[in-house]
VMD Tcl script that builds the backbone (N, CA, C; Angstrom):
set m [mol new atoms 459]
animate dup $m
set s [atomselect $m all]
$s set {name element resname resid chain x y z} {
  {N N MET 1 A -6.706 11.461 -2.568}
  {CA C MET 1 A -5.444 10.708 -2.737}
  {C C MET 1 A -5.299 10.264 -4.249}
  {N N VAL 2 A -6.344 9.780 -4.726}
  {CA C VAL 2 A -6.332 9.321 -6.174}
  {C C VAL 2 A -5.956 10.433 -7.050}
  {N N VAL 3 A -6.600 11.630 -6.805}
  {CA C VAL 3 A -6.370 12.816 -7.685}
  {C C VAL 3 A -4.868 13.138 -7.590}
  {N N ALA 4 A -4.298 13.143 -6.310}
  {CA C ALA 4 A -2.932 13.475 -6.128}
  {C C ALA 4 A -2.041 12.514 -6.944}
  {N N TYR 5 A -2.364 11.316 -6.961}
  {CA C TYR 5 A -1.602 10.311 -7.702}
  {C C TYR 5 A -1.508 10.690 -9.110}
  {N N PHE 6 A -2.554 11.090 -9.819}
  {CA C PHE 6 A -2.606 11.466 -11.138}
  {C C PHE 6 A -2.009 12.795 -11.450}
  {N N LEU 7 A -1.932 13.668 -10.338}
  {CA C LEU 7 A -1.400 15.025 -10.571}
  {C C LEU 7 A 0.101 15.101 -10.171}
  {N N LEU 8 A 0.605 14.145 -9.391}
  {CA C LEU 8 A 2.018 14.226 -8.924}
  {C C LEU 8 A 2.993 14.217 -10.215}
  {N N PRO 9 A 4.059 15.022 -10.104}
  {CA C PRO 9 A 5.010 15.012 -11.283}
  {C C PRO 9 A 5.887 13.810 -11.354}
  {N N LEU 10 A 5.340 12.629 -11.451}
  {CA C LEU 10 A 6.130 11.386 -11.416}
  {C C LEU 10 A 7.015 11.277 -12.623}
  {N N ASP 11 A 6.880 11.984 -13.694}
  {CA C ASP 11 A 7.643 11.906 -14.827}
  {C C ASP 11 A 9.118 12.386 -14.582}
  {N N HIS 12 A 9.312 13.133 -13.403}
  {CA C HIS 12 A 10.595 13.568 -13.044}
  {C C HIS 12 A 11.276 12.491 -12.145}
  {N N LEU 13 A 10.634 11.355 -11.918}
  {CA C LEU 13 A 11.310 10.317 -11.223}
  {C C LEU 13 A 11.638 9.140 -12.253}
  {N N GLY 14 A 12.324 8.224 -11.785}
  {CA C GLY 14 A 12.697 7.108 -12.647}
  {C C GLY 14 A 14.143 6.992 -13.072}
  {N N PRO 15 A 14.419 6.625 -14.337}
  {CA C PRO 15 A 15.808 6.417 -14.690}
  {C C PRO 15 A 16.684 7.689 -14.803}
  {N N GLN 16 A 15.976 8.832 -14.973}
  {CA C GLN 16 A 16.726 10.144 -15.044}
  {C C GLN 16 A 17.178 10.595 -13.687}
  {N N ARG 17 A 16.573 10.123 -12.580}
  {CA C ARG 17 A 16.970 10.473 -11.234}
  {C C ARG 17 A 16.836 9.207 -10.301}
  {N N PRO 18 A 17.656 8.263 -10.521}
  {CA C PRO 18 A 17.523 6.976 -9.777}
  {C C PRO 18 A 17.743 7.109 -8.276}
  {N N VAL 19 A 18.740 7.883 -7.854}
  {CA C VAL 19 A 18.996 8.028 -6.384}
  {C C VAL 19 A 17.800 8.664 -5.817}
  {N N LEU 20 A 17.298 9.759 -6.312}
  {CA C LEU 20 A 16.100 10.430 -5.703}
  {C C LEU 20 A 14.914 9.474 -5.700}
  {N N SER 21 A 14.703 8.813 -6.790}
  {CA C SER 21 A 13.555 7.929 -6.906}
  {C C SER 21 A 13.640 6.750 -5.828}
  {N N TRP 22 A 14.689 6.085 -5.719}
  {CA C TRP 22 A 14.803 4.957 -4.747}
  {C C TRP 22 A 14.839 5.536 -3.274}
  {N N THR 23 A 15.459 6.685 -3.108}
  {CA C THR 23 A 15.353 7.238 -1.719}
  {C C THR 23 A 14.045 7.618 -1.339}
  {N N LEU 24 A 13.358 8.323 -2.233}
  {CA C LEU 24 A 11.870 8.753 -1.947}
  {C C LEU 24 A 10.983 7.517 -1.691}
  {N N PHE 25 A 11.126 6.486 -2.574}
  {CA C PHE 25 A 10.389 5.249 -2.431}
  {C C PHE 25 A 10.627 4.627 -1.042}
  {N N ALA 26 A 11.857 4.468 -0.683}
  {CA C ALA 26 A 12.093 3.843 0.648}
  {C C ALA 26 A 11.733 4.675 1.801}
  {N N LEU 27 A 11.907 5.966 1.719}
  {CA C LEU 27 A 11.506 6.870 2.784}
  {C C LEU 27 A 10.011 6.853 2.978}
  {N N VAL 28 A 9.266 7.044 1.957}
  {CA C VAL 28 A 7.852 7.135 2.105}
  {C C VAL 28 A 7.202 5.759 2.500}
  {N N LEU 29 A 7.728 4.654 1.924}
  {CA C LEU 29 A 7.219 3.412 2.296}
  {C C LEU 29 A 7.514 3.059 3.748}
  {N N THR 30 A 8.667 3.490 4.297}
  {CA C THR 30 A 9.107 3.211 5.586}
  {C C THR 30 A 8.157 4.026 6.556}
  {N N VAL 31 A 7.877 5.299 6.200}
  {CA C VAL 31 A 7.001 6.116 7.041}
  {C C VAL 31 A 5.664 5.555 7.091}
  {N N VAL 32 A 5.098 5.048 6.043}
  {CA C VAL 32 A 3.716 4.472 6.025}
  {C C VAL 32 A 3.814 3.204 6.866}
  {N N ALA 33 A 4.815 2.361 6.730}
  {CA C ALA 33 A 4.836 1.160 7.491}
  {C C ALA 33 A 4.908 1.456 9.018}
  {N N LEU 34 A 5.665 2.493 9.335}
  {CA C LEU 34 A 5.759 2.899 10.829}
  {C C LEU 34 A 4.326 3.336 11.298}
  {N N LEU 35 A 3.668 4.190 10.470}
  {CA C LEU 35 A 2.382 4.645 10.845}
  {C C LEU 35 A 1.378 3.465 10.949}
  {N N LEU 36 A 1.439 2.445 10.101}
  {CA C LEU 36 A 0.600 1.321 10.100}
  {C C LEU 36 A 0.856 0.500 11.517}
  {N N LEU 37 A 2.254 0.359 11.781}
  {CA C LEU 37 A 2.553 -0.330 13.056}
  {C C LEU 37 A 1.979 0.400 14.265}
  {N N ARG 38 A 2.038 1.746 14.183}
  {CA C ARG 38 A 1.526 2.606 15.264}
  {C C ARG 38 A 0.047 2.312 15.468}
  {N N GLN 39 A -0.699 2.251 14.436}
  {CA C GLN 39 A -2.165 2.073 14.381}
  {C C GLN 39 A -2.452 0.598 14.910}
  {N N ILE 40 A -1.563 -0.346 14.487}
  {CA C ILE 40 A -1.802 -1.701 14.930}
  {C C ILE 40 A -1.627 -1.727 16.475}
  {N N ARG 41 A -0.562 -1.060 16.955}
  {CA C ARG 41 A -0.301 -1.006 18.398}
  {C C ARG 41 A -1.456 -0.375 19.089}
  {N N HIS 42 A -2.045 0.683 18.513}
  {CA C HIS 42 A -3.234 1.356 19.217}
  {C C HIS 42 A -4.331 0.329 19.315}
  {N N VAL 43 A -4.543 -0.429 18.378}
  {CA C VAL 43 A -5.689 -1.510 18.364}
  {C C VAL 43 A -5.320 -2.564 19.464}
  {N N LEU 44 A -4.064 -2.928 19.428}
  {CA C LEU 44 A -3.683 -4.003 20.426}
  {C C LEU 44 A -3.779 -3.583 21.934}
  {N N ILE 45 A -3.467 -2.355 22.136}
  {CA C ILE 45 A -3.542 -1.838 23.525}
  {C C ILE 45 A -4.892 -1.249 23.740}
  {N N ASP 46 A -5.800 -1.344 22.746}
  {CA C ASP 46 A -7.217 -0.841 22.862}
  {C C ASP 46 A -7.227 0.632 23.269}
  {N N ARG 47 A -6.485 1.442 22.592}
  {CA C ARG 47 A -6.522 2.907 22.792}
  {C C ARG 47 A -7.821 3.450 22.344}
  {N N PRO 48 A -8.571 3.980 23.299}
  {CA C PRO 48 A -9.902 4.433 22.985}
  {C C PRO 48 A -9.934 5.727 22.065}
  {N N ASP 49 A -8.947 6.519 22.113}
  {CA C ASP 49 A -8.981 7.755 21.252}
  {C C ASP 49 A -8.478 7.578 19.866}
  {N N SER 50 A -8.163 6.409 19.501}
  {CA C SER 50 A -7.600 6.110 18.159}
  {C C SER 50 A -8.789 5.858 17.156}
  {N N ARG 51 A -8.511 6.117 15.911}
  {CA C ARG 51 A -9.531 5.829 14.882}
  {C C ARG 51 A -8.932 5.033 13.807}
  {N N PRO 52 A -8.691 3.697 14.096}
  {CA C PRO 52 A -7.957 2.910 13.134}
  {C C PRO 52 A -8.802 2.661 11.842}
  {N N GLY 53 A -10.015 2.717 11.933}
  {CA C GLY 53 A -10.864 2.439 10.705}
  {C C GLY 53 A -10.549 3.466 9.632}
  {N N VAL 54 A -10.365 4.657 10.048}
  {CA C VAL 54 A -10.083 5.732 8.973}
  {C C VAL 54 A -8.602 5.721 8.715}
  {N N VAL 55 A -7.764 5.690 9.618}
  {CA C VAL 55 A -6.277 5.885 9.462}
  {C C VAL 55 A -5.794 4.630 8.731}
  {N N ILE 56 A -6.110 3.490 9.128}
  {CA C ILE 56 A -5.531 2.241 8.480}
  {C C ILE 56 A -6.026 2.125 7.089}
  {N N SER 57 A -7.300 2.475 6.796}
  {CA C SER 57 A -7.861 2.434 5.520}
  {C C SER 57 A -7.084 3.421 4.515}
  {N N LEU 58 A -6.767 4.705 5.054}
  {CA C LEU 58 A -6.044 5.625 4.313}
  {C C LEU 58 A -4.583 5.220 4.070}
  {N N LEU 59 A -3.965 4.663 5.055}
  {CA C LEU 59 A -2.719 4.159 4.963}
  {C C LEU 59 A -2.472 3.031 3.989}
  {N N ILE 60 A -3.529 2.217 3.894}
  {CA C ILE 60 A -3.461 0.996 2.871}
  {C C ILE 60 A -3.630 1.645 1.539}
  {N N LEU 61 A -4.546 2.631 1.345}
  {CA C LEU 61 A -4.675 3.258 0.142}
  {C C LEU 61 A -3.448 4.014 -0.357}
  {N N LEU 62 A -2.814 4.627 0.612}
  {CA C LEU 62 A -1.527 5.359 0.319}
  {C C LEU 62 A -0.454 4.343 -0.127}
  {N N SER 63 A -0.351 3.161 0.522}
  {CA C SER 63 A 0.548 2.105 0.118}
  {C C SER 63 A 0.370 1.646 -1.330}
  {N N VAL 64 A -0.918 1.557 -1.761}
  {CA C VAL 64 A -1.152 1.232 -3.090}
  {C C VAL 64 A -0.693 2.214 -3.943}
  {N N HIS 65 A -0.912 3.484 -3.664}
  {CA C HIS 65 A -0.426 4.562 -4.594}
  {C C HIS 65 A 1.095 4.701 -4.566}
  {N N ILE 66 A 1.728 4.433 -3.514}
  {CA C ILE 66 A 3.192 4.442 -3.451}
  {C C ILE 66 A 3.765 3.391 -4.468}
  {N N PHE 67 A 3.253 2.183 -4.385}
  {CA C PHE 67 A 3.674 1.214 -5.305}
  {C C PHE 67 A 3.254 1.466 -6.703}
  {N N SER 68 A 2.197 1.978 -6.929}
  {CA C SER 68 A 1.735 2.430 -8.212}
  {C C SER 68 A 2.697 3.462 -8.880}
  {N N ALA 69 A 2.985 4.530 -7.961}
  {CA C ALA 69 A 3.856 5.556 -8.538}
  {C C ALA 69 A 5.309 4.943 -8.811}
  {N N THR 70 A 5.701 4.015 -8.004}
  {CA C THR 70 A 7.051 3.391 -8.197}
  {C C THR 70 A 7.086 2.594 -9.511}
  {N N TYR 71 A 6.040 1.791 -9.690}
  {CA C TYR 71 A 5.925 1.001 -10.956}
  {C C TYR 71 A 5.865 1.928 -12.152}
  {N N TYR 72 A 5.118 2.993 -12.060}
  {CA C TYR 72 A 5.096 3.954 -13.196}
  {C C TYR 72 A 6.427 4.566 -13.592}
  {N N ALA 73 A 7.170 4.945 -12.474}
  {CA C ALA 73 A 8.533 5.524 -12.679}
  {C C ALA 73 A 9.452 4.458 -13.168}
  {N N LEU 74 A 9.363 3.208 -12.689}
  {CA C LEU 74 A 10.228 2.113 -13.177}
  {C C LEU 74 A 10.005 1.810 -14.611}
  {N N ALA 75 A 8.701 1.892 -15.039}
  {CA C ALA 75 A 8.338 1.579 -16.430}
  {C C ALA 75 A 8.999 2.498 -17.481}
  {N N LYS 76 A 9.486 3.619 -16.979}
  {CA C LYS 76 A 10.185 4.578 -17.958}
  {C C LYS 76 A 11.463 3.950 -18.337}
  {N N GLN 77 A 11.981 3.092 -17.535}
  {CA C GLN 77 A 13.328 2.438 -17.895}
  {C C GLN 77 A 13.018 1.331 -18.860}
  {N N PRO 78 A 13.652 1.346 -20.039}
  {CA C PRO 78 A 13.379 0.266 -21.025}
  {C C PRO 78 A 13.773 -1.087 -20.443}
  {N N GLY 79 A 12.811 -2.055 -20.690}
  {CA C GLY 79 A 13.032 -3.402 -20.318}
  {C C GLY 79 A 12.568 -3.753 -18.892}
  {N N GLU 80 A 12.040 -2.838 -18.190}
  {CA C GLU 80 A 11.596 -3.131 -16.768}
  {C C GLU 80 A 10.242 -3.809 -16.818}
  {N N PHE 81 A 9.303 -3.300 -17.548}
  {CA C PHE 81 A 7.924 -3.778 -17.619}
  {C C PHE 81 A 7.536 -4.066 -19.095}
  {N N THR 82 A 6.644 -5.049 -19.208}
  {CA C THR 82 A 5.933 -5.343 -20.445}
  {C C THR 82 A 4.496 -4.930 -20.157}
  {N N GLY 83 A 3.938 -4.032 -20.940}
  {CA C GLY 83 A 2.502 -3.733 -20.873}
  {C C GLY 83 A 2.107 -2.589 -19.932}
  {N N LEU 84 A 3.078 -1.977 -19.243}
  {CA C LEU 84 A 2.818 -0.917 -18.262}
  {C C LEU 84 A 3.321 0.399 -18.943}
  {N N ARG 85 A 2.377 1.291 -19.368}
  {CA C ARG 85 A 2.695 2.521 -20.010}
  {C C ARG 85 A 2.017 3.749 -19.338}
  {N N THR 86 A 0.893 3.517 -18.638}
  {CA C THR 86 A 0.288 4.675 -17.975}
  {C C THR 86 A 0.207 4.519 -16.509}
  {N N ARG 87 A -0.332 5.583 -15.891}
  {CA C ARG 87 A -0.575 5.552 -14.474}
  {C C ARG 87 A -1.690 4.587 -14.139}
  {N N VAL 88 A -2.616 4.564 -14.945}
  {CA C VAL 88 A -3.773 3.570 -14.769}
  {C C VAL 88 A -3.200 2.155 -14.864}
  {N N ASP 89 A -2.325 1.869 -15.778}
  {CA C ASP 89 A -1.702 0.559 -15.929}
  {C C ASP 89 A -0.913 0.163 -14.619}
  {N N ALA 90 A -0.254 1.241 -14.061}
  {CA C ALA 90 A 0.495 0.990 -12.804}
  {C C ALA 90 A -0.347 0.693 -11.661}
  {N N LEU 91 A -1.516 1.524 -11.508}
  {CA C LEU 91 A -2.417 1.307 -10.500}
  {C C LEU 91 A -3.137 -0.076 -10.620}
  {N N TYR 92 A -3.525 -0.430 -11.890}
  {CA C TYR 92 A -4.035 -1.773 -12.142}
  {C C TYR 92 A -3.097 -2.884 -11.764}
  {N N PHE 93 A -1.801 -2.822 -12.173}
  {CA C PHE 93 A -0.801 -3.845 -11.783}
  {C C PHE 93 A -0.683 -3.951 -10.253}
  {N N THR 94 A -0.698 -2.781 -9.556}
  {CA C THR 94 A -0.553 -2.804 -8.138}
  {C C THR 94 A -1.775 -3.544 -7.487}
  {N N VAL 95 A -2.914 -3.251 -7.838}
  {CA C VAL 95 A -4.134 -3.843 -7.338}
  {C C VAL 95 A -4.129 -5.372 -7.634}
  {N N VAL 96 A -3.805 -5.766 -8.948}
  {CA C VAL 96 A -3.790 -7.133 -9.241}
  {C C VAL 96 A -2.778 -7.844 -8.489}
  {N N THR 97 A -1.598 -7.295 -8.196}
  {CA C THR 97 A -0.556 -7.881 -7.423}
  {C C THR 97 A -0.978 -8.072 -6.005}
  {N N LEU 98 A -1.660 -6.982 -5.479}
  {CA C LEU 98 A -2.132 -6.964 -4.027}
  {C C LEU 98 A -3.205 -8.048 -3.857}
  {N N ALA 99 A -4.062 -8.236 -4.865}
  {CA C ALA 99 A -5.096 -9.222 -4.807}
  {C C ALA 99 A -4.666 -10.636 -5.150}
  {N N THR 100 A -3.401 -10.795 -5.534}
  {CA C THR 100 A -2.757 -12.013 -6.006}
  {C C THR 100 A -3.566 -12.695 -7.104}
  {N N VAL 101 A -4.059 -11.862 -7.965}
  {CA C VAL 101 A -4.873 -12.391 -9.115}
  {C C VAL 101 A -3.926 -12.705 -10.231}
  {N N GLY 102 A -3.065 -11.800 -10.619}
  {CA C GLY 102 A -2.014 -12.045 -11.605}
  {C C GLY 102 A -2.499 -12.402 -13.027}
  {N N TYR 103 A -3.143 -11.397 -13.638}
  {CA C TYR 103 A -3.699 -11.684 -14.975}
  {C C TYR 103 A -2.618 -11.937 -16.063}
  {N N GLY 104 A -1.448 -11.491 -15.874}
  {CA C GLY 104 A -0.355 -11.732 -16.763}
  {C C GLY 104 A -0.259 -10.728 -17.924}
  {N N ASP 105 A -1.079 -9.732 -18.088}
  {CA C ASP 105 A -1.067 -8.781 -19.139}
  {C C ASP 105 A 0.086 -7.760 -18.909}
  {N N ILE 106 A 0.330 -7.520 -17.714}
  {CA C ILE 106 A 1.541 -6.676 -17.353}
  {C C ILE 106 A 2.482 -7.595 -16.542}
  {N N THR 107 A 3.718 -7.523 -16.935}
  {CA C THR 107 A 4.690 -8.445 -16.262}
  {C C THR 107 A 6.058 -7.651 -15.998}
  {N N PRO 108 A 6.539 -7.808 -14.840}
  {CA C PRO 108 A 7.870 -7.196 -14.563}
  {C C PRO 108 A 8.970 -8.038 -15.254}
  {N N GLN 109 A 9.774 -7.341 -16.096}
  {CA C GLN 109 A 10.745 -8.001 -16.804}
  {C C GLN 109 A 12.160 -7.766 -16.287}
  {N N GLY 110 A 12.455 -6.524 -15.889}
  {CA C GLY 110 A 13.721 -6.204 -15.267}
  {C C GLY 110 A 13.830 -6.516 -13.845}
  {N N GLN 111 A 15.161 -6.543 -13.467}
  {CA C GLN 111 A 15.405 -6.870 -12.105}
  {C C GLN 111 A 14.848 -5.949 -11.065}
  {N N SER 112 A 14.938 -4.652 -11.352}
  {CA C SER 112 A 14.299 -3.616 -10.445}
  {C C SER 112 A 12.896 -3.814 -10.294}
  {N N ALA 113 A 12.178 -4.008 -11.403}
  {CA C ALA 113 A 10.647 -4.184 -11.394}
  {C C ALA 113 A 10.377 -5.446 -10.599}
  {N N ARG 114 A 11.104 -6.473 -10.787}
  {CA C ARG 114 A 10.862 -7.739 -10.033}
  {C C ARG 114 A 11.149 -7.559 -8.587}
  {N N ILE 115 A 12.167 -6.834 -8.185}
  {CA C ILE 115 A 12.474 -6.555 -6.834}
  {C C ILE 115 A 11.310 -5.811 -6.112}
  {N N VAL 116 A 10.874 -4.725 -6.734}
  {CA C VAL 116 A 9.714 -3.966 -6.233}
  {C C VAL 116 A 8.551 -4.770 -6.072}
  {N N THR 117 A 8.221 -5.632 -7.164}
  {CA C THR 117 A 7.088 -6.541 -7.078}
  {C C THR 117 A 7.146 -7.515 -5.790}
  {N N VAL 118 A 8.304 -8.095 -5.700}
  {CA C VAL 118 A 8.536 -9.026 -4.536}
  {C C VAL 118 A 8.419 -8.208 -3.193}
  {N N LEU 119 A 8.861 -6.988 -3.184}
  {CA C LEU 119 A 8.780 -6.103 -2.046}
  {C C LEU 119 A 7.331 -5.799 -1.728}
  {N N GLN 120 A 6.560 -5.496 -2.745}
  {CA C GLN 120 A 5.126 -5.277 -2.547}
  {C C GLN 120 A 4.384 -6.516 -1.950}
  {N N ILE 121 A 4.743 -7.628 -2.452}
  {CA C ILE 121 A 4.142 -8.886 -2.023}
  {C C ILE 121 A 4.410 -9.106 -0.525}
  {N N ALA 122 A 5.768 -8.915 -0.146}
  {CA C ALA 122 A 6.191 -9.097 1.258}
  {C C ALA 122 A 5.543 -8.033 2.124}
  {N N TYR 123 A 5.533 -6.759 1.692}
  {CA C TYR 123 A 4.942 -5.630 2.445}
  {C C TYR 123 A 3.471 -5.918 2.638}
  {N N SER 124 A 2.735 -6.436 1.652}
  {CA C SER 124 A 1.351 -6.742 1.813}
  {C C SER 124 A 1.172 -7.852 2.831}
  {N N PHE 125 A 1.939 -8.900 2.747}
  {CA C PHE 125 A 1.759 -9.984 3.704}
  {C C PHE 125 A 2.009 -9.499 5.151}
  {N N VAL 126 A 3.103 -8.754 5.345}
  {CA C VAL 126 A 3.473 -8.335 6.645}
  {C C VAL 126 A 2.521 -7.162 7.158}
  {N N PHE 127 A 2.687 -6.009 6.453}
  {CA C PHE 127 A 1.990 -4.720 7.032}
  {C C PHE 127 A 0.543 -4.686 6.703}
  {N N LEU 128 A 0.190 -4.906 5.471}
  {CA C LEU 128 A -1.245 -4.741 5.094}
  {C C LEU 128 A -2.129 -5.858 5.753}
  {N N THR 129 A -1.646 -7.007 5.787}
  {CA C THR 129 A -2.400 -8.100 6.510}
  {C C THR 129 A -2.501 -7.889 7.955}
  {N N ALA 130 A -1.372 -7.449 8.617}
  {CA C ALA 130 A -1.467 -7.107 10.080}
  {C C ALA 130 A -2.412 -5.970 10.319}
  {N N ALA 131 A -2.419 -4.900 9.490}
  {CA C ALA 131 A -3.284 -3.793 9.664}
  {C C ALA 131 A -4.751 -4.202 9.435}
  {N N ALA 132 A -5.048 -4.959 8.386}
  {CA C ALA 132 A -6.390 -5.398 8.175}
  {C C ALA 132 A -6.873 -6.315 9.346}
  {N N THR 133 A -6.037 -7.117 9.848}
  {CA C THR 133 A -6.370 -8.022 10.960}
  {C C THR 133 A -6.674 -7.194 12.197}
  {N N ALA 134 A -5.818 -6.144 12.452}
  {CA C ALA 134 A -6.094 -5.321 13.654}
  {C C ALA 134 A -7.387 -4.548 13.431}
  {N N LEU 135 A -7.638 -4.120 12.267}
  {CA C LEU 135 A -8.895 -3.315 12.056}
  {C C LEU 135 A -10.125 -4.257 12.298}
  {N N THR 136 A -10.005 -5.501 11.739}
  {CA C THR 136 A -11.061 -6.423 11.919}
  {C C THR 136 A -11.288 -6.770 13.384}
  {N N GLN 137 A -10.177 -6.850 14.120}
  {CA C GLN 137 A -10.303 -7.168 15.608}
  {C C GLN 137 A -11.012 -5.965 16.331}
  {N N ARG 138 A -10.618 -4.692 15.982}
  {CA C ARG 138 A -11.200 -3.574 16.532}
  {C C ARG 138 A -12.739 -3.605 16.279}
  {N N ILE 139 A -13.073 -3.822 15.086}
  {CA C ILE 139 A -14.525 -3.754 14.693}
  {C C ILE 139 A -15.244 -4.884 15.468}
  {N N ARG 140 A -14.691 -6.102 15.527}
  {CA C ARG 140 A -15.306 -7.219 16.271}
  {C C ARG 140 A -15.494 -6.928 17.783}
  {N N ASP 141 A -14.425 -6.243 18.420}
  {CA C ASP 141 A -14.487 -5.955 19.777}
  {C C ASP 141 A -15.587 -4.857 20.021}
  {N N THR 142 A -15.704 -3.905 19.147}
  {CA C THR 142 A -16.719 -2.902 19.212}
  {C C THR 142 A -18.114 -3.458 19.124}
  {N N VAL 143 A -18.327 -4.328 18.135}
  {CA C VAL 143 A -19.563 -5.031 18.042}
  {C C VAL 143 A -20.004 -5.841 19.297}
  {N N VAL 144 A -19.003 -6.625 19.819}
  {CA C VAL 144 A -19.215 -7.372 21.098}
  {C C VAL 144 A -19.560 -6.512 22.221}
  {N N ARG 145 A -18.806 -5.421 22.398}
  {CA C ARG 145 A -19.134 -4.458 23.520}
  {C C ARG 145 A -20.476 -3.941 23.382}
  {N N ARG 146 A -20.843 -3.458 22.234}
  {CA C ARG 146 A -22.210 -2.828 22.083}
  {C C ARG 146 A -23.282 -3.931 22.302}
  {N N THR 147 A -23.078 -5.142 21.831}
  {CA C THR 147 A -24.127 -6.275 22.045}
  {C C THR 147 A -24.247 -6.464 23.558}
  {N N GLU 148 A -23.132 -6.600 24.220}
  {CA C GLU 148 A -23.162 -6.887 25.632}
  {C C GLU 148 A -23.815 -5.672 26.489}
  {N N ARG 149 A -23.584 -4.451 25.949}
  {CA C ARG 149 A -24.118 -3.295 26.693}
  {C C ARG 149 A -25.569 -3.218 26.471}
  {N N ASP 150 A -26.044 -3.567 25.316}
  {CA C ASP 150 A -27.447 -3.524 24.888}
  {C C ASP 150 A -28.260 -4.669 25.363}
  {N N ARG 151 A -27.656 -5.725 25.793}
  {CA C ARG 151 A -28.269 -6.953 26.227}
  {C C ARG 151 A -29.010 -6.680 27.588}
  {N N PRO 152 A -30.283 -7.086 27.646}
  {CA C PRO 152 A -30.979 -6.884 28.896}
  {C C PRO 152 A -30.389 -7.820 29.958}
  {N N GLY 153 A -30.252 -7.283 31.103}
  {CA C GLY 153 A -29.610 -8.252 32.084}
  {C C GLY 153 A -29.796 -7.944 33.398}
}
mol reanalyze $m
mol bondsrecalc $m
mol representation Tube
mol addrep $m
């Protein structure tokens, strides 16, 4: 997934194709959110054939790359970002925003960049937190079941 992020033709997105860029961003992010919700549902109903540890982890990683690609494309528009020039910068900004660290070396200046940053924060609170909570619940339930099963009795 990381290799794909660095190989995708992201230079064709951004200010030269705004409709395509925004449509693709909204579509891909919606699909990932729906897939996360599906995995959360599988955990909540305790679906035994699901593998949320793998799927949720990959979807969270995909979410990070979607926001990174969006920031990279947005940075092509003059005035949107200060300090964001490369894909590594975009990935760094995404992770710093996700971790709520906020070093301040890359800052969203334009309205579009600020909207996407706010969207990332809200998306993280709602979808990624719920997914991580569901995954933690599944792991805890598995450990409890194994402990009870292995307990002499």
